[in-house]
Every structure is written in C-alpha cells, then in structure tokens.
C-alpha positions as CSV (number, residue, x, y, z in Angstrom):
1,M,-1.8,116.1,18.2
2,F,-2.2,119.0,20.6
3,T,-5.3,120.2,18.8
4,L,-6.8,116.7,19.0
5,L,-6.0,116.5,22.7
6,C,-7.6,119.8,23.4
7,F,-10.7,118.7,21.5
8,L,-11.0,115.5,23.5
9,L,-10.7,117.5,26.7
10,F,-13.4,119.8,25.5
11,L,-15.7,116.9,24.8
12,L,-14.9,115.4,28.2
13,S,-15.6,118.7,29.9
14,S,-18.8,119.2,28.0
15,S,-20.0,115.7,28.8
16,E,-19.3,116.3,32.5
17,L,-21.1,119.6,32.4
18,F,-24.1,118.0,30.7
19,Q,-24.2,115.3,33.4
20,R,-24.1,117.9,36.1
21,L,-26.9,119.8,34.5
22,A,-28.9,116.7,34.1
23,L,-28.2,115.8,37.8
24,A,-29.3,119.3,38.9
25,S,-32.5,119.0,36.8
26,S,-33.3,115.6,38.4
27,N,-32.8,117.1,41.8
28,E,-34.7,120.3,41.1
29,H,-37.9,119.3,42.9
30,K,-36.1,117.4,45.8
31,Y,-35.7,120.4,48.1
32,C,-39.3,119.9,49.1
33,S,-40.4,116.3,49.7
34,K,-43.6,114.9,48.4
35,Q,-45.0,114.8,51.9
36,Q,-44.3,118.5,52.4
37,A,-45.7,119.5,49.1
38,A,-48.9,117.4,49.8
39,A,-49.3,119.2,53.2
40,L,-49.1,122.6,51.6
41,L,-51.5,121.6,48.8
42,N,-53.9,120.2,51.4
43,L,-53.7,123.6,53.2
44,R,-54.6,125.3,50.0
45,Q,-57.5,123.1,49.4
46,S,-58.8,123.4,53.0
47,L,-58.6,127.2,52.5
48,G,-60.9,127.2,49.4
49,N,-58.1,127.2,46.8
50,P,-57.7,130.9,46.9
51,P,-56.5,132.6,43.7
52,S,-53.6,134.0,45.6
53,L,-52.2,130.5,46.0
54,S,-52.8,129.5,42.4
55,S,-49.1,129.7,41.7
56,W,-48.5,126.7,44.0
57,N,-47.8,124.5,41.1
58,P,-47.4,120.8,42.0
59,S,-45.0,120.3,39.2
60,A,-42.6,122.9,40.7
61,D,-40.5,122.7,43.8
62,C,-42.7,123.9,46.7
63,C,-39.6,125.8,48.0
64,S,-40.2,128.3,45.1
65,W,-43.9,128.9,46.0
66,P,-44.9,132.3,47.3
67,G,-45.0,132.4,51.1
68,V,-42.8,129.3,51.5
69,R,-39.2,129.4,52.6
70,C,-36.8,126.4,52.9
71,N,-33.5,125.5,54.3
72,Y,-31.9,124.3,51.1
73,N,-29.0,122.6,52.8
74,R,-31.5,120.4,54.8
75,R,-34.0,120.3,51.9
76,T,-37.0,121.1,54.1
77,V,-39.7,123.8,54.5
78,T,-38.9,126.0,57.5
79,E,-41.1,129.1,57.1
80,L,-44.7,129.7,56.0
81,S,-46.2,133.2,55.8
82,L,-49.6,134.0,54.4
83,D,-50.9,137.5,55.0
84,S,-54.0,139.5,54.1
85,D,-53.0,139.4,50.4
86,A,-53.8,135.6,50.5
87,N,-57.5,136.4,51.3
88,L,-57.9,133.0,53.0
89,I,-61.3,131.4,53.7
90,G,-61.9,128.4,55.9
91,K,-60.1,126.7,58.7
92,I,-56.5,125.9,59.4
93,P,-56.1,122.2,58.6
94,P,-54.3,119.8,61.0
95,S,-52.2,118.8,58.1
96,V,-50.0,121.9,58.6
97,A,-48.3,119.8,61.4
98,K,-46.8,117.6,58.7
99,L,-44.3,120.4,58.0
100,T,-42.4,119.1,61.0
101,N,-39.3,121.4,60.5
102,L,-41.2,124.7,60.5
103,T,-39.6,127.3,62.7
104,S,-41.9,130.2,61.7
105,L,-45.7,129.9,61.0
106,R,-47.4,133.2,60.1
107,I,-51.0,133.1,58.9
108,F,-52.5,136.5,59.8
109,A,-54.8,139.3,58.8
110,N,-57.4,137.0,57.1
111,P,-60.7,137.9,58.7
112,Q,-62.5,135.0,57.0
113,L,-60.2,132.5,58.5
114,S,-62.2,130.8,61.2
115,G,-62.3,127.7,63.4
116,T,-60.0,126.7,66.3
117,I,-56.3,126.6,66.5
118,P,-55.4,122.9,65.7
119,K,-53.9,121.0,68.5
120,S,-51.7,119.3,65.9
121,L,-49.6,122.5,65.8
122,C,-48.1,121.4,69.1
123,R,-46.2,118.7,67.2
124,L,-44.2,121.4,65.5
125,T,-41.5,121.2,68.2
126,K,-39.0,123.4,66.3
127,L,-41.5,126.3,66.0
128,V,-40.1,129.6,67.3
129,V,-42.5,132.1,65.8
130,L,-46.4,131.7,65.7
131,D,-48.4,134.5,64.3
132,L,-52.1,133.8,63.9
133,S,-53.2,137.4,64.6
134,A,-56.1,139.4,63.2
135,N,-58.1,136.3,62.0
136,N,-61.5,135.1,63.2
137,L,-60.2,132.2,65.2
138,T,-62.4,130.9,68.2
139,G,-62.1,128.4,71.0
140,P,-59.3,127.8,73.5
141,I,-55.5,128.2,73.2
142,P,-53.8,124.8,73.1
143,G,-51.7,124.3,76.1
144,C,-49.0,122.1,74.6
145,F,-46.7,124.4,72.7
146,G,-43.1,123.6,73.2
147,T,-40.5,125.8,75.0
148,K,-38.8,126.9,71.7
149,L,-41.9,128.9,70.9
150,S,-40.7,132.4,72.1
151,C,-42.8,134.7,69.8
152,I,-46.5,134.2,69.9
153,D,-49.1,136.6,68.4
154,L,-52.7,135.4,68.7
155,S,-54.1,138.9,69.1
156,R,-57.3,140.3,67.5
157,N,-59.2,137.0,67.3
158,R,-62.2,135.6,69.3
159,L,-60.3,133.2,71.4
160,S,-61.9,132.2,74.8
161,G,-61.1,130.3,77.9
162,P,-58.0,130.6,80.1
163,I,-54.4,131.2,79.3
164,P,-53.1,127.7,79.7
165,A,-51.0,126.8,82.7
166,N,-47.3,126.6,82.0
167,F,-47.8,128.6,78.8
168,M,-44.4,129.2,77.2
169,C,-42.8,127.8,80.3
170,G,-39.1,127.8,80.1
171,V,-38.7,130.4,77.3
172,K,-35.6,132.4,78.0
173,L,-33.8,135.2,76.1
174,S,-30.6,133.8,74.7
175,T,-29.3,136.7,72.7
176,S,-29.6,140.5,72.8
177,L,-33.0,142.0,72.7
178,S,-32.4,143.8,69.4
179,S,-31.5,140.6,67.5
180,S,-33.9,138.2,69.1
181,P,-37.1,139.8,70.6
182,N,-39.4,137.5,72.5
183,W,-43.1,138.5,72.9
184,L,-46.5,137.3,74.0
185,L,-49.4,139.1,72.4
186,L,-52.9,137.9,73.3
187,N,-54.7,141.2,73.2
188,Q,-58.3,141.8,72.0
189,N,-59.7,138.3,72.5
190,Q,-62.2,136.9,75.1
191,L,-59.8,135.2,77.4
192,A,-60.9,134.8,81.0
193,G,-59.5,133.7,84.4
194,P,-56.2,134.3,86.1
195,I,-52.9,135.0,84.4
196,P,-50.7,131.9,84.9
197,R,-48.0,132.6,87.5
198,T,-45.5,130.7,85.3
199,L,-45.5,133.8,82.9
200,G,-43.7,135.6,85.7
201,D,-40.7,133.3,85.0
202,V,-40.7,133.7,81.2
203,S,-38.2,136.1,79.7
204,L,-40.2,138.3,77.4
205,N,-39.6,141.9,76.3
206,K,-43.2,142.5,75.2
207,I,-46.4,141.4,76.9
208,N,-49.8,142.5,75.8
209,L,-52.8,140.9,77.4
210,S,-55.1,143.9,77.0
211,Q,-58.8,143.9,76.2
212,N,-59.7,140.5,77.6
213,R,-61.6,139.3,80.7
214,L,-58.6,138.3,82.8
215,A,-59.0,138.6,86.6
216,G,-56.9,138.4,89.8
217,D,-53.3,139.1,90.4
218,A,-50.6,140.3,87.9
219,S,-48.0,141.7,90.3
220,F,-45.7,138.7,89.5
221,L,-45.2,140.2,86.0
222,F,-43.3,143.1,87.5
223,G,-39.8,143.2,89.1
224,E,-36.7,145.2,88.8
225,E,-34.7,142.1,87.8
226,K,-36.7,141.9,84.6
227,S,-34.5,144.2,82.8
228,Y,-35.6,142.7,79.4
229,L,-39.2,143.9,79.7
230,E,-39.9,146.9,77.5
231,V,-43.7,146.8,77.0
232,L,-46.4,145.7,79.5
233,D,-50.0,146.3,78.5
234,L,-52.7,144.8,80.8
235,S,-55.4,147.3,80.2
236,G,-59.1,146.5,79.8
237,N,-59.3,143.5,82.0
238,E,-60.7,142.8,85.5
239,L,-57.3,142.5,87.3
240,E,-57.3,143.3,91.0
241,F,-54.1,143.6,93.0
242,D,-52.1,146.1,95.1
243,V,-49.6,148.1,92.9
244,S,-48.0,150.0,95.8
245,N,-44.9,147.9,96.3
246,V,-44.3,146.5,92.8
247,K,-41.0,147.3,91.3
248,V,-41.0,148.3,87.6
249,P,-38.2,147.2,85.3
250,W,-35.9,150.1,84.4
251,R,-36.0,149.4,80.6
252,L,-39.8,149.7,80.5
253,R,-41.0,152.0,77.7
254,V,-44.8,151.3,77.8
255,L,-46.9,150.6,80.9
256,D,-50.7,150.5,80.6
257,L,-52.8,149.3,83.5
258,S,-55.9,151.3,82.7
259,R,-59.5,150.0,83.1
260,N,-58.9,147.4,85.8
261,K,-59.7,147.1,89.5
262,I,-56.1,147.8,90.6
263,H,-55.7,149.5,94.0
264,G,-52.8,151.0,96.1
265,S,-50.6,153.9,95.2
266,I,-48.0,154.7,92.5
267,S,-44.5,154.4,93.9
268,E,-42.0,157.1,93.4
269,Q,-39.8,154.5,91.7
270,V,-42.0,154.6,88.6
271,S,-41.4,158.4,88.3
272,R,-37.7,157.7,87.9
273,L,-38.1,155.5,84.8
274,V,-36.2,157.5,82.3
275,L,-37.2,155.4,79.3
276,L,-41.0,155.5,80.0
277,M,-42.7,156.9,77.0
278,S,-46.4,155.8,77.5
279,F,-48.1,155.5,80.9
280,N,-51.7,155.0,81.8
281,V,-53.4,153.9,85.1
282,S,-56.8,155.5,84.6
283,Y,-60.1,153.9,85.6
284,N,-58.7,152.0,88.6
285,N,-59.1,152.3,92.4
286,L,-55.7,154.0,93.1
287,C,-55.0,156.4,95.9
288,G,-52.1,158.4,97.2
289,S,-50.0,161.3,95.9
290,I,-48.2,161.3,92.6
291,A,-44.6,162.4,92.5
292,A,-44.6,165.3,90.0
293,V,-41.0,164.9,89.2
294,G,-39.0,163.3,86.5
295,F,-40.7,161.8,83.5
296,M,-44.0,161.4,85.4
297,S,-44.6,165.1,84.9
298,K,-44.9,164.8,81.1
299,F,-48.1,162.6,81.3
300,D,-51.4,164.5,81.2
301,E,-54.5,164.0,83.4
302,S,-56.0,161.3,81.1
303,S,-53.3,159.0,82.3
304,F,-54.5,159.2,85.9
305,E,-58.3,160.0,85.7
306,H,-61.2,158.1,87.2
307,N,-59.4,156.7,90.2
308,K,-60.4,156.6,93.8
309,C,-58.3,159.4,95.4
310,L,-55.1,160.2,93.4
311,C,-53.8,163.6,93.8
312,G,-50.7,165.6,93.0
313,G,-49.2,165.9,89.6
314,P,-51.6,166.2,86.8
315,P,-54.9,165.1,88.5
316,R,-55.1,167.8,91.1
317,P,-53.1,169.2,93.9
318,C,-53.1,167.3,97.2
319,P,-54.6,169.1,100.2
320,E,-52.2,170.3,102.9
321,D,-53.6,167.8,105.3
322,Y,-53.7,164.9,102.8
323,G,-51.3,162.7,104.7
324,R,-53.5,162.8,107.8
325,S,-56.8,162.5,106.0
326,V,-56.1,159.4,103.9
C-alpha cells in the first residue's frame, strides 16, 4: 500500500511538473509583446536588415535578442543598445517610439546612420539615457524631451539650429554623483545661437558644448553653489562674456573656455581649485595678472596663450607698473 501511494504521488508530482513546463513554454515569448517585437523588426528593416541583427528571430522572445534588455517582471523592453558593431545604415524610424517603456536608448558610433532625430522619441516619457553620438545625424534637436531624460549624448554628429529653450528643464540630481551621473554632451556639431538660460538651473555634473557655433553669454553656467559640476567644456564657440566675477564650482576638474571671445580677467578663486586637472583659456580676449599660486602654477603657457594682455604665471611676468598701465 505504501509503495502504491508513493507511486501515485510521483505520478501527481510528475503531472504537475509537466504542466508547469508546458505553461512556461507557452509563456516563453510573452516577455516581449507582439507590438514591441514588431517595432524592433521595423527598426531592423529601416536600417537595411544589417547582418549584425540577423539573430533577431521573430519566433524567439525579443528580450533574448542582442542589444535588447527587458524588465522581466513587467514583461517589457526597457533598454536598446546598438553600437558600431551593428554597422547600421539608414535612418532612425519613428516606430522606435512604440517601445514606450524604454529607459535607455543608445544607438551610437554608426557613421552611416543619417537623417534627423525623430520627434516621436519625445513620446518616450520614461527615457533617462539617450545616446545617439558619433553618427551622421542632421537637422535640429527636438525640444520636447521629458524631464526624466538626464543623460543626453548627441555629440559628433552634424546637428544644426539652436539648443531648444527649456532643454532638459527640471532635471535634478537625485542620488550621489558616483551612482547617478547626469550629463549633456552636444560637442562637435553645428549648433548656433545662444545657450538657453534654463541650462543654468539644470543639475548636471558634465557639460560639453564645444566645437559648435554658440554665441552670447554663458556665465550662468558657473556658480559656487553648483558643487555637482565636474566638467565644463565650452571651447571652440563664439561666446562673449566677462569672466572676471564668475565663481567656479569647487568640484570642477576640467574647465575649457578656449577659442571664444571671452573677456575680463581670471579670478584668484580659480587658482584655489584643488581638484582642477585640466584648464584652458587660450585664444580669447582676457587681460589681467594670473595668480601663479596653487594648482594654477602647473598649467603651461599653452593654456593661456593668444589673449589680449594676460601676464604673470606661465605667459610672461607682469611689468612693475602693470597695475597703473592697464
């Protein structure tokens, strides 16, 4: 009797196990909905069906496809990353916006990826990271990205027009810098016009707007209260403002203002920045004496050359009557 009971329990357990395996098999492809899979396949087709994405098999769960990551608890695609290995050709299709739960979209380092940034990306209201760098994108930057988008890299494209007003407006650092960096990288494009003043209220620890055609004032990006700012690169633009009285954040490690039309003098406060590792104000209209003390003394003449009348420190000694002649 005991043996028979054990055998019946074994059959029952086996039956339950088989049922669970069958249920798991039936749910195998449900982590990714048909709509999300269709959006990804449309992306592949729009990009010329590159061999690198041939493993995107429609019969398999799209959460298992290379470059695709999902939240399995919520059964939805949350991250898409396609780098230079993808060798993409074509344009970013608007259908990407059908991946409505994306928090990270990274399509970068594909020089044959052209066209404009689809405005439909603005519908991705949960997006936190957007990296479209090192492609061949043209046209303007859409001005409708949500406030959750706190890491933007559109550098090394051919984007034109102004930086949109209210761009990234409301983005604030919510955790420590080391665990949640926020950045804005728009360098090496063809952007023109003024820098929106709203960027002065955005909490970012890295700003790179270099090698564009930006003009006007940028003093509002400075301020001792911005202790989160570590990198500020505005070089290679047409910016024109007085730098004499700006206060530089104490955490700053990189400050590059070279090749602009900036005037005024370098404050002694800058020379006391103990974390400053890279500094360049060359090719501007600066005057005044440089305090050859602290960390400023470690930067060579190339950091100060081609200015109106800088002296002291690396460029050249100030004459004895400098204070009376300037």
